[in-house]
VMD Tcl script that builds the backbone (N, CA, C; Angstrom):
set m [mol new atoms 252]
animate dup $m
set s [atomselect $m all]
$s set {name element resname resid chain x y z} {
  {N N MET 1 A 18.560 -21.138 17.213}
  {CA C MET 1 A 19.410 -20.551 17.822}
  {C C MET 1 A 20.238 -19.447 16.896}
  {N N LEU 2 A 20.995 -20.162 16.102}
  {CA C LEU 2 A 22.229 -19.445 16.176}
  {C C LEU 2 A 21.640 -18.007 14.734}
  {N N LEU 3 A 20.463 -18.559 14.159}
  {CA C LEU 3 A 19.330 -17.921 13.406}
  {C C LEU 3 A 19.633 -16.525 13.712}
  {N N ASN 4 A 18.518 -16.996 14.850}
  {CA C ASN 4 A 17.974 -15.804 16.023}
  {C C ASN 4 A 18.611 -15.348 16.242}
  {N N SER 5 A 20.267 -15.200 16.669}
  {CA C SER 5 A 21.242 -14.431 17.465}
  {C C SER 5 A 21.659 -13.535 16.202}
  {N N ILE 6 A 21.594 -14.159 14.886}
  {CA C ILE 6 A 22.108 -13.659 13.510}
  {C C ILE 6 A 21.029 -12.374 13.286}
  {N N ALA 7 A 19.964 -12.909 13.427}
  {CA C ALA 7 A 18.723 -11.922 13.044}
  {C C ALA 7 A 18.817 -10.673 13.713}
  {N N GLN 8 A 19.046 -10.425 15.419}
  {CA C GLN 8 A 19.192 -9.704 16.048}
  {C C GLN 8 A 19.934 -8.527 15.996}
  {N N ARG 9 A 21.130 -9.436 16.078}
  {CA C ARG 9 A 23.134 -8.549 15.385}
  {C C ARG 9 A 22.476 -8.004 13.619}
  {N N ASP 10 A 21.926 -8.543 13.476}
  {CA C ASP 10 A 21.613 -7.870 11.612}
  {C C ASP 10 A 20.242 -7.237 11.696}
  {N N ALA 11 A 19.484 -7.051 12.306}
  {CA C ALA 11 A 18.068 -6.751 12.260}
  {C C ALA 11 A 18.231 -5.349 11.613}
  {N N PRO 12 A 19.132 -4.041 11.390}
  {CA C PRO 12 A 18.535 -3.070 10.910}
  {C C PRO 12 A 19.238 -3.205 9.101}
  {N N VAL 13 A 20.282 -4.052 8.862}
  {CA C VAL 13 A 20.385 -4.930 7.692}
  {C C VAL 13 A 19.156 -5.761 6.958}
  {N N VAL 14 A 19.047 -6.516 7.411}
  {CA C VAL 14 A 17.383 -6.982 7.501}
  {C C VAL 14 A 16.416 -6.082 6.486}
  {N N ALA 15 A 16.072 -5.429 7.965}
  {CA C ALA 15 A 15.128 -4.636 7.497}
  {C C ALA 15 A 15.075 -3.548 6.273}
  {N N ALA 16 A 16.395 -3.116 6.262}
  {CA C ALA 16 A 16.940 -2.348 5.309}
  {C C ALA 16 A 16.766 -3.090 3.423}
  {N N TRP 17 A 16.725 -4.169 4.160}
  {CA C TRP 17 A 17.142 -5.258 2.921}
  {C C TRP 17 A 15.089 -5.839 2.375}
  {N N ALA 18 A 14.790 -6.206 3.708}
  {CA C ALA 18 A 13.009 -6.661 3.097}
  {C C ALA 18 A 12.299 -5.261 2.726}
  {N N THR 19 A 12.970 -4.085 3.005}
  {CA C THR 19 A 12.085 -3.184 2.389}
  {C C THR 19 A 12.702 -2.778 1.133}
  {N N GLY 20 A 13.382 -3.366 0.302}
  {CA C GLY 20 A 14.142 -2.251 -0.525}
  {C C GLY 20 A 14.537 -1.531 -0.586}
  {N N GLY 21 A 15.344 -1.368 0.846}
  {CA C GLY 21 A 16.195 -0.197 0.891}
  {C C GLY 21 A 15.198 1.480 2.087}
  {N N ARG 22 A 14.030 0.755 1.485}
  {CA C ARG 22 A 13.269 2.479 1.498}
  {C C ARG 22 A 12.684 1.989 3.129}
  {N N VAL 23 A 12.757 2.701 4.005}
  {CA C VAL 23 A 11.414 3.148 4.971}
  {C C VAL 23 A 10.703 3.942 5.314}
  {N N GLY 24 A 9.371 4.004 5.135}
  {CA C GLY 24 A 8.616 5.212 5.377}
  {C C GLY 24 A 8.299 5.733 7.023}
  {N N ILE 25 A 8.445 6.928 6.677}
  {CA C ILE 25 A 8.095 7.756 7.725}
  {C C ILE 25 A 6.864 8.458 8.005}
  {N N HIS 26 A 5.765 8.215 8.900}
  {CA C HIS 26 A 4.567 8.398 8.745}
  {C C HIS 26 A 3.914 9.543 10.323}
  {N N GLU 27 A 3.210 10.276 9.900}
  {CA C GLU 27 A 2.600 10.994 11.282}
  {C C GLU 27 A 1.241 10.489 11.041}
  {N N PHE 28 A 0.939 10.244 12.435}
  {CA C PHE 28 A -0.258 9.255 12.772}
  {C C PHE 28 A -1.458 10.557 13.921}
  {N N LEU 29 A -2.211 11.170 12.988}
  {CA C LEU 29 A -2.754 11.803 13.766}
  {C C LEU 29 A -4.460 11.021 14.121}
  {N N LEU 30 A -4.524 10.757 15.483}
  {CA C LEU 30 A -6.182 10.039 15.648}
  {C C LEU 30 A -7.143 11.140 16.243}
  {N N GLY 31 A -8.052 10.881 15.596}
  {CA C GLY 31 A -9.239 11.649 15.604}
  {C C GLY 31 A -10.023 11.579 17.063}
  {N N THR 32 A -9.195 12.266 18.414}
  {CA C THR 32 A -10.145 11.875 19.892}
  {C C THR 32 A -11.247 12.957 19.822}
  {N N PRO 33 A -12.479 12.585 20.826}
  {CA C PRO 33 A -13.356 13.436 20.753}
  {C C PRO 33 A -13.096 14.928 21.436}
  {N N LYS 34 A -11.711 15.012 21.428}
  {CA C LYS 34 A -11.296 16.307 22.073}
  {C C LYS 34 A -10.554 16.982 20.767}
  {N N LEU 35 A -10.336 16.420 19.992}
  {CA C LEU 35 A -9.461 16.654 19.015}
  {C C LEU 35 A -10.813 17.462 17.921}
  {N N GLN 36 A -11.405 16.404 17.813}
  {CA C GLN 36 A -13.303 16.821 16.715}
  {C C GLN 36 A -13.623 17.636 17.489}
  {N N GLY 37 A -13.829 18.404 18.523}
  {CA C GLY 37 A -14.563 19.131 19.407}
  {C C GLY 37 A -13.581 20.148 18.805}
  {N N LEU 38 A -12.553 20.195 18.678}
  {CA C LEU 38 A -11.770 21.525 18.224}
  {C C LEU 38 A -11.927 21.853 16.732}
  {N N ILE 39 A -12.239 20.867 16.148}
  {CA C ILE 39 A -12.490 20.961 14.584}
  {C C ILE 39 A -13.807 21.331 14.356}
  {N N TYR 40 A -14.933 20.752 14.999}
  {CA C TYR 40 A -16.144 21.020 14.852}
  {C C TYR 40 A -16.451 22.933 15.096}
  {N N ARG 41 A -15.441 23.255 16.202}
  {CA C ARG 41 A -15.878 24.980 16.459}
  {C C ARG 41 A -14.961 25.853 15.553}
  {N N ASN 42 A -14.190 24.758 14.616}
  {CA C ASN 42 A -13.331 26.008 13.385}
  {C C ASN 42 A -12.089 26.661 14.313}
  {N N ALA 43 A -11.614 25.422 15.584}
  {CA C ALA 43 A -10.857 26.171 15.871}
  {C C ALA 43 A -9.277 26.709 15.201}
  {N N GLY 44 A -8.581 27.547 15.658}
  {CA C GLY 44 A -7.043 27.567 15.023}
  {C C GLY 44 A -6.337 26.572 15.031}
  {N N ILE 45 A -5.366 26.606 13.564}
  {CA C ILE 45 A -4.378 26.046 13.675}
  {C C ILE 45 A -3.751 25.171 15.006}
  {N N GLU 46 A -3.352 26.318 15.781}
  {CA C GLU 46 A -2.203 25.889 16.832}
  {C C GLU 46 A -2.969 25.087 17.795}
  {N N ALA 47 A -4.380 25.783 18.078}
  {CA C ALA 47 A -4.586 24.786 18.840}
  {C C ALA 47 A -5.164 23.154 18.980}
  {N N ILE 48 A -5.122 23.138 17.217}
  {CA C ILE 48 A -5.762 22.009 17.076}
  {C C ILE 48 A -4.231 21.058 17.025}
  {N N TYR 49 A -2.958 21.271 16.567}
  {CA C TYR 49 A -2.160 20.714 16.716}
  {C C TYR 49 A -1.113 20.747 17.990}
  {N N GLU 50 A -1.832 21.756 18.671}
  {CA C GLU 50 A -1.032 21.780 20.531}
  {C C GLU 50 A -2.103 20.195 20.656}
  {N N GLN 51 A -3.716 20.117 21.212}
  {CA C GLN 51 A -3.877 18.704 21.327}
  {C C GLN 51 A -4.055 17.910 20.433}
  {N N ALA 52 A -3.174 17.944 19.468}
  {CA C ALA 52 A -2.917 16.422 18.935}
  {C C ALA 52 A -1.809 15.827 19.488}
  {N N ILE 53 A -0.630 16.811 19.711}
  {CA C ILE 53 A 0.675 16.543 20.459}
  {C C ILE 53 A -0.242 15.953 21.630}
  {N N ALA 54 A -0.933 16.716 22.234}
  {CA C ALA 54 A -1.317 16.259 23.620}
  {C C ALA 54 A -1.832 14.875 23.817}
  {N N ASP 55 A -2.407 14.460 22.439}
  {CA C ASP 55 A -3.287 13.500 22.385}
  {C C ASP 55 A -2.569 12.494 22.013}
  {N N GLY 56 A -1.238 12.303 21.395}
  {CA C GLY 56 A -0.064 11.605 21.538}
  {C C GLY 56 A 0.501 11.714 20.312}
  {N N MET 57 A 0.622 12.279 19.410}
  {CA C MET 57 A 0.427 12.217 17.911}
  {C C MET 57 A 1.643 12.189 17.966}
  {N N ARG 58 A 2.369 11.529 16.772}
  {CA C ARG 58 A 4.211 11.985 16.787}
  {C C ARG 58 A 3.933 12.289 15.103}
  {N N THR 59 A 4.871 13.568 15.175}
  {CA C THR 59 A 5.175 14.348 13.907}
  {C C THR 59 A 6.052 13.176 13.017}
  {N N LEU 60 A 5.994 13.879 11.922}
  {CA C LEU 60 A 7.070 13.248 10.953}
  {C C LEU 60 A 8.098 13.553 11.346}
  {N N LYS 61 A 8.902 14.264 12.208}
  {CA C LYS 61 A 9.920 14.542 12.159}
  {C C LYS 61 A 10.557 13.360 13.522}
  {N N GLN 62 A 9.635 13.463 14.415}
  {CA C GLN 62 A 9.587 12.154 15.526}
  {C C GLN 62 A 10.236 10.911 15.245}
  {N N ASP 63 A 8.682 10.443 14.336}
  {CA C ASP 63 A 8.526 9.262 13.796}
  {C C ASP 63 A 10.417 8.854 13.182}
  {N N GLY 64 A 10.930 10.110 12.235}
  {CA C GLY 64 A 11.913 9.793 11.681}
  {C C GLY 64 A 13.196 9.132 12.621}
  {N N ILE 65 A 13.264 10.225 13.683}
  {CA C ILE 65 A 14.016 9.991 14.787}
  {C C ILE 65 A 13.940 8.813 15.357}
  {N N ALA 66 A 12.464 8.401 15.728}
  {CA C ALA 66 A 12.929 7.122 16.101}
  {C C ALA 66 A 13.147 5.919 15.197}
  {N N LYS 67 A 13.177 6.177 14.120}
  {CA C LYS 67 A 13.809 5.356 13.276}
  {C C LYS 67 A 15.041 5.479 12.792}
  {N N ILE 68 A 15.806 6.628 13.495}
  {CA C ILE 68 A 17.344 6.713 13.448}
  {C C ILE 68 A 17.569 5.375 14.249}
  {N N PHE 69 A 16.838 5.808 15.529}
  {CA C PHE 69 A 17.669 5.190 16.783}
  {C C PHE 69 A 17.272 3.795 16.454}
  {N N ALA 70 A 16.594 3.165 15.715}
  {CA C ALA 70 A 16.348 1.715 15.576}
  {C C ALA 70 A 17.309 1.528 14.843}
  {N N GLY 71 A 18.147 2.335 13.748}
  {CA C GLY 71 A 18.751 1.782 12.939}
  {C C GLY 71 A 18.295 1.708 11.491}
  {N N LEU 72 A 17.109 2.537 11.350}
  {CA C LEU 72 A 16.313 2.330 10.200}
  {C C LEU 72 A 16.787 3.121 9.020}
  {N N SER 73 A 17.800 4.636 9.193}
  {CA C SER 73 A 17.922 5.339 8.361}
  {C C SER 73 A 18.769 6.038 8.892}
  {N N ASP 74 A 19.175 7.857 8.629}
  {CA C ASP 74 A 20.034 7.996 9.188}
  {C C ASP 74 A 19.950 10.114 8.996}
  {N N TYR 75 A 20.277 10.724 9.758}
  {CA C TYR 75 A 20.350 11.909 9.741}
  {C C TYR 75 A 19.567 12.833 8.209}
  {N N SER 76 A 20.542 12.127 7.201}
  {CA C SER 76 A 20.462 13.134 6.263}
  {C C SER 76 A 19.706 13.014 5.810}
  {N N GLN 77 A 18.916 11.610 5.500}
  {CA C GLN 77 A 18.038 11.278 5.033}
  {C C GLN 77 A 16.524 11.664 5.897}
  {N N LEU 78 A 16.421 12.133 7.010}
  {CA C LEU 78 A 15.211 12.613 7.830}
  {C C LEU 78 A 15.365 13.889 7.124}
  {N N LEU 79 A 16.173 14.832 6.925}
  {CA C LEU 79 A 16.461 15.945 6.412}
  {C C LEU 79 A 16.128 16.286 4.868}
  {N N ASN 80 A 16.022 15.431 4.390}
  {CA C ASN 80 A 15.781 15.335 2.907}
  {C C ASN 80 A 14.534 14.870 2.994}
  {N N VAL 81 A 13.655 14.777 3.720}
  {CA C VAL 81 A 12.077 14.156 3.866}
  {C C VAL 81 A 11.337 15.258 4.243}
  {N N THR 82 A 12.077 16.165 5.387}
  {CA C THR 82 A 11.327 16.695 6.264}
  {C C THR 82 A 11.828 18.515 6.244}
  {N N ALA 83 A 12.709 18.779 5.672}
  {CA C ALA 83 A 13.057 20.123 4.790}
  {C C ALA 83 A 12.120 21.044 4.796}
  {N N GLU 84 A 11.894 22.181 5.518}
  {CA C GLU 84 A 10.706 23.220 5.081}
  {C C GLU 84 A 11.041 24.383 4.132}
}
mol reanalyze $m
mol bondsrecalc $m
mol representation Tube
mol addrep $m
């Protein structure tokens, strides 16, 4: 019980330690039938991007922000990785 409460309290610290202080951010694109159809028809990048977002794709920035809220990173690190 005590170990469980310590783990919950120190989860961000433990997560940073367990990953060697590094946390990845990922962009995941699921190849849905609608998205595949756009690709086969040589649709423009805007149409493909809009369909990907509609199908639930999470961008690098969105994943990074989720990890900031989880206490695994901070905004300055996110900007270092995703700056255009």
